[in-house]
Steps between C-alpha positions, in 0.01 A plus 500: 500500500482774245716557191558808305526496129490829316279658774248216537467304806449118463407263783597127495223255501571280782153335544406163355159477360354181649157520338582275203665265743183472709289462178703195393502345846125528525443348160733214580325436838154496308642253255628266769178520698300399199723210386572347846177308533535361140849366583385337825210299366659265242257222423146565605359256739221508767701369801301318769426680827585379841499618849863446572741664262866576556636810334820395319703770327803300380559459136448129413415300186136503428309221326145603390204286376229706339135413457569327161753285684800665315821490711726796526853536650564864581225616268635301208301213360657147552390138450428320816714215375793743444454663845754286696786555247425881502492527872834303523657717251392806698686392804864626563769246473565484873144526609325201654162446349350366827562853654346690212162653553252578236150673502220306339201711378201322370153635392227382732313323223809281406409129554705318761634260236690782328613663819637143609686442171665846542597420853653172382687667229653754758592198724669323197731799488603419866317799650300399792431844667198636318300787629136520369400868433158603638324829580356591845129499551339840537359555846 
């Protein structure tokens, strides 16, 4: 479309310059790609390896025991004696604790006594469905 103003012809700029948009999107993509592995890891533990591993993708409460036998609930440190109360407070009002499922991650160097005390604390909260997190053996 041309306009005439005192003998000059002007054309309307109808194109959108998408180069800055592409630059911003690529920078955001790079940032998310670099930060995603950091957000997944949480507490660093060497998980035991087993032959049978079920892939579970559901979001659940995670209790972690690191190699120094520190206990974490969803990446936040917690005393093992406070764990049952914290688990009960994390339940919804109408939710049955017996039907709640949690994941238990423990470092492979954790003594069985510490593992058993955390399992007992979880059961004191009324949660009996506990999934132990392991990694698959490499073939």
